[in-house]
LOGUKE-662561 format. One record per residue (C-alpha): residue number from 1; x, y negated, z negated. Coordinates in steps of 0.02 Angstrom, whole numbers, always signed. Layout:
// LOGUKE-662561
(site NUM, (X, Y, Z))
...
END
This chain:
// LOGUKE-662561
(site 1, (+5540, -6461, -5039))
(site 2, (+5569, -6388, -4866))
(site 3, (+5675, -6232, -4862))
(site 4, (+5809, -6216, -4729))
(site 5, (+5873, -6038, -4711))
(site 6, (+6062, -6022, -4716))
(site 7, (+6063, -5879, -4590))
(site 8, (+6061, -5909, -4401))
(site 9, (+5907, -5883, -4294))
(site 10, (+5880, -5708, -4229))
(site 11, (+5759, -5624, -4111))
(site 12, (+5720, -5499, -4249))
(site 13, (+5661, -5635, -4369))
(site 14, (+5498, -5732, -4366))
(site 15, (+5444, -5885, -4463))
(site 16, (+5291, -5870, -4574))
(site 17, (+5192, -6011, -4650))
(site 18, (+5165, -6011, -4839))
(site 19, (+5035, -6121, -4923))
(site 20, (+4994, -6157, -5103))
(site 21, (+4830, -6090, -5165))
(site 22, (+4705, -6213, -5234))
(site 23, (+4643, -6191, -5412))
(site 24, (+4482, -6103, -5363))
(site 25, (+4568, -5976, -5250))
(site 26, (+4701, -5947, -5383))
(site 27, (+4568, -5914, -5515))
(site 28, (+4483, -5792, -5397))
(site 29, (+4642, -5691, -5373))
(site 30, (+4676, -5691, -5560))
(site 31, (+4501, -5625, -5592))
(site 32, (+4525, -5488, -5465))
(site 33, (+4692, -5434, -5537))
(site 34, (+4615, -5436, -5712))
(site 35, (+4481, -5316, -5653))
(site 36, (+4341, -5436, -5695))
(site 37, (+4391, -5450, -5879))
(site 38, (+4376, -5624, -5952))
(site 39, (+4545, -5700, -5997))
(site 40, (+4574, -5827, -6136))
(site 41, (+4563, -6002, -6065))
(site 42, (+4740, -6045, -6123))
(site 43, (+4811, -5893, -6031))
(site 44, (+4710, -5931, -5875))
(site 45, (+4770, -6111, -5873))
(site 46, (+4950, -6055, -5896))
(site 47, (+4934, -5935, -5749))
(site 48, (+4851, -6065, -5639))
(site 49, (+4987, -6190, -5681))
(site 50, (+5114, -6079, -5595))
(site 51, (+5148, -6081, -5409))
(site 52, (+5033, -5968, -5308))
(site 53, (+5066, -5939, -5125))
(site 54, (+4974, -5842, -4992))
(site 55, (+5058, -5761, -4844))
(site 56, (+4966, -5837, -4696))
(site 57, (+5035, -5714, -4569))
(site 58, (+5010, -5557, -4674))
(site 59, (+4961, -5387, -4607))
(site 60, (+4782, -5401, -4671))
(site 61, (+4650, -5535, -4659))
(site 62, (+4588, -5618, -4818))
(site 63, (+4422, -5709, -4832))
(site 64, (+4344, -5792, -4983))
(site 65, (+4156, -5820, -4979))
(site 66, (+4038, -5904, -5100))
(site 67, (+3886, -5834, -5189))
(site 68, (+3777, -5873, -5038))
(site 69, (+3888, -5769, -4922))
(site 70, (+3967, -5919, -4836))
(site 71, (+4151, -5935, -4797))
(site 72, (+4256, -6040, -4915))
(site 73, (+4430, -5998, -4854))
(site 74, (+4518, -5877, -4737))
(site 75, (+4696, -5846, -4683))
(site 76, (+4761, -5844, -4506))
(site 77, (+4765, -5655, -4494))
(site 78, (+4577, -5646, -4528))
(site 79, (+4546, -5749, -4372))
(site 80, (+4675, -5651, -4271))
(site 81, (+4600, -5482, -4314))
(site 82, (+4418, -5530, -4289))
(site 83, (+4443, -5646, -4141))
(site 84, (+4326, -5768, -4229))
(site 85, (+4360, -5945, -4293))
(site 86, (+4277, -5907, -4461))
(site 87, (+4238, -6088, -4500))
(site 88, (+4211, -6140, -4680))
(site 89, (+4027, -6147, -4724))
(site 90, (+3974, -6016, -4597))
(site 91, (+3892, -5851, -4648))
(site 92, (+4022, -5713, -4652))
(site 93, (+3945, -5540, -4633))
(site 94, (+3813, -5593, -4506))
(site 95, (+3953, -5628, -4380))
(site 96, (+3981, -5439, -4365))
(site 97, (+3839, -5357, -4268))
(site 98, (+3892, -5182, -4323))
(site 99, (+3856, -5220, -4506))
(site 100, (+3671, -5195, -4537))
(site 101, (+3673, -5241, -4722))
(site 102, (+3608, -5416, -4758))
(site 103, (+3697, -5526, -4884))
(site 104, (+3570, -5515, -5028))
(site 105, (+3584, -5324, -5026))
(site 106, (+3774, -5332, -5020))
(site 107, (+3780, -5461, -5160))
(site 108, (+3672, -5348, -5270))
(site 109, (+3792, -5204, -5244))
(site 110, (+3943, -5314, -5281))
(site 111, (+3867, -5377, -5443))
(site 112, (+3832, -5195, -5491))
(site 113, (+4019, -5163, -5480))
(site 114, (+4026, -5079, -5310))
(site 115, (+4169, -5117, -5191))
(site 116, (+4077, -5139, -5027))
(site 117, (+4159, -5064, -4872))
(site 118, (+4103, -5068, -4691))
(site 119, (+4178, -5045, -4519))
(site 120, (+4144, -5141, -4360))
(site 121, (+4212, -5166, -4185))
(site 122, (+4284, -5333, -4129))
(site 123, (+4379, -5406, -3983))
(site 124, (+4545, -5484, -4026))
(site 125, (+4677, -5573, -3921))
(site 126, (+4858, -5514, -3929))
(site 127, (+5009, -5629, -3934))
(site 128, (+5025, -5602, -3746))
(site 129, (+4846, -5659, -3718))
(site 130, (+4776, -5486, -3680))
(site 131, (+4601, -5446, -3746))
(site 132, (+4587, -5281, -3838))
(site 133, (+4449, -5192, -3932))
(site 134, (+4490, -5165, -4115))
(site 135, (+4407, -5068, -4256))
(site 136, (+4408, -5161, -4420))
(site 137, (+4370, -5115, -4599))
(site 138, (+4296, -5248, -4714))
(site 139, (+4314, -5221, -4901))
(site 140, (+4236, -5342, -5026))
(site 141, (+4257, -5361, -5212))
(site 142, (+4156, -5480, -5321))
(site 143, (+4204, -5610, -5448))
(site 144, (+4063, -5605, -5576))
(site 145, (+4040, -5727, -5719))
(site 146, (+3897, -5712, -5843))
(site 147, (+3819, -5575, -5739))
(site 148, (+3810, -5689, -5588))
(site 149, (+3908, -5676, -5426))
(site 150, (+4014, -5832, -5407))
(site 151, (+4115, -5779, -5256))
(site 152, (+4197, -5628, -5176))
(site 153, (+4360, -5584, -5091))
(site 154, (+4361, -5485, -4929))
(site 155, (+4507, -5391, -4854))
(site 156, (+4503, -5358, -4666))
(site 157, (+4611, -5214, -4604))
(site 158, (+4644, -5149, -4429))
(site 159, (+4596, -4963, -4428))
(site 160, (+4597, -4942, -4239))
(site 161, (+4728, -4804, -4239))
(site 162, (+4635, -4703, -4371))
(site 163, (+4470, -4729, -4280))
(site 164, (+4547, -4671, -4114))
(site 165, (+4622, -4517, -4199))
(site 166, (+4452, -4473, -4275))
(site 167, (+4368, -4495, -4105))
(site 168, (+4495, -4380, -4023))
(site 169, (+4469, -4251, -4160))
(site 170, (+4280, -4256, -4135))
(site 171, (+4303, -4236, -3947))
(site 172, (+4420, -4088, -3973))
(site 173, (+4294, -4006, -4091))
(site 174, (+4155, -4036, -3964))
(site 175, (+4259, -3955, -3826))
(site 176, (+4299, -3809, -3940))
(site 177, (+4113, -3784, -3973))
(site 178, (+4077, -3790, -3786))
(site 179, (+4214, -3661, -3752))
(site 180, (+4144, -3549, -3889))
(site 181, (+3969, -3559, -3814))
(site 182, (+4038, -3524, -3640))
(site 183, (+4133, -3373, -3707))
(site 184, (+3975, -3306, -3789))
(site 185, (+3875, -3325, -3628))
(site 186, (+4012, -3238, -3529))
(site 187, (+4018, -3090, -3649))
(site 188, (+3828, -3077, -3647))
(site 189, (+3821, -3082, -3456))
(site 190, (+3964, -2958, -3438))
(site 191, (+3884, -2839, -3561))
(site 192, (+3722, -2847, -3464))
(site 193, (+3812, -2808, -3300))
(site 194, (+3897, -2658, -3381))
(site 195, (+3738, -2597, -3462))
(site 196, (+3637, -2595, -3298))
(site 197, (+3736, -2457, -3207))
(site 198, (+3759, -2361, -3369))
(site 199, (+3572, -2363, -3397))
(site 200, (+3543, -2298, -3221))
(site 201, (+3671, -2160, -3244))
(site 202, (+3596, -2109, -3409))
(site 203, (+3423, -2103, -3333))
(site 204, (+3484, -1991, -3191))
(site 205, (+3570, -1872, -3311))
(site 206, (+3413, -1859, -3417))
(site 207, (+3309, -1818, -3263))
(site 208, (+3432, -1682, -3214))
(site 209, (+3432, -1612, -3390))
(site 210, (+3245, -1609, -3410))
(site 211, (+3185, -1573, -3232))
(site 212, (+3339, -1508, -3142))
(site 213, (+3264, -1337, -3118))
(site 214, (+3116, -1412, -3024))
(site 215, (+3222, -1514, -2901))
(site 216, (+3281, -1447, -2737))
(site 217, (+3455, -1481, -2668))
(site 218, (+3403, -1641, -2579))
(site 219, (+3325, -1716, -2737))
(site 220, (+3476, -1672, -2840))
(site 221, (+3590, -1753, -2711))
(site 222, (+3489, -1914, -2720))
(site 223, (+3509, -1921, -2908))
(site 224, (+3697, -1898, -2895))
(site 225, (+3711, -2032, -2761))
END
């Protein structure tokens, strides 16, 4: 039945759409929570008989893809973050040009028990209609039955702030290295400028010490000047 909130509308509140999960999506989530361990059929049926809901406007995108790497289901946030429609039946990973791994290689890693992670850049549209560049992290986990990949669940997270902070840190480190190199060149150049007159003075003193008796007054004056 439809739920009508007893509290009045407020600018600080927003309405979010909740949907029931179908049986297949529910079984996928159960398998993920169970860590890939097989559950007794009676227990699985009891769990699936309960009400499962998915938060359509959550803070992360959720995508379910089949064994061929094609989209089965996605929530609204997945489309919002990626700026893509993510139609059912379309290949998933190939829509992200930054991800070089092809699906067969990714599927092999998922079946081996690895949790695949990758980052990519996308353009998304804000609620105000402004286009912005975002950095996303895609994390996939497999549902394996009988040693075969049946499907996988992918979480899409916005890591733009972390990515920007890392870029600023790299830039700061680069500037620090440039300043260090500049300081070293300055010290080397300054030392050379100081060494040149000192070398000349030392040479003059050595000449006076070794041959002073042979020089007349004019020659000695030239050495002192």
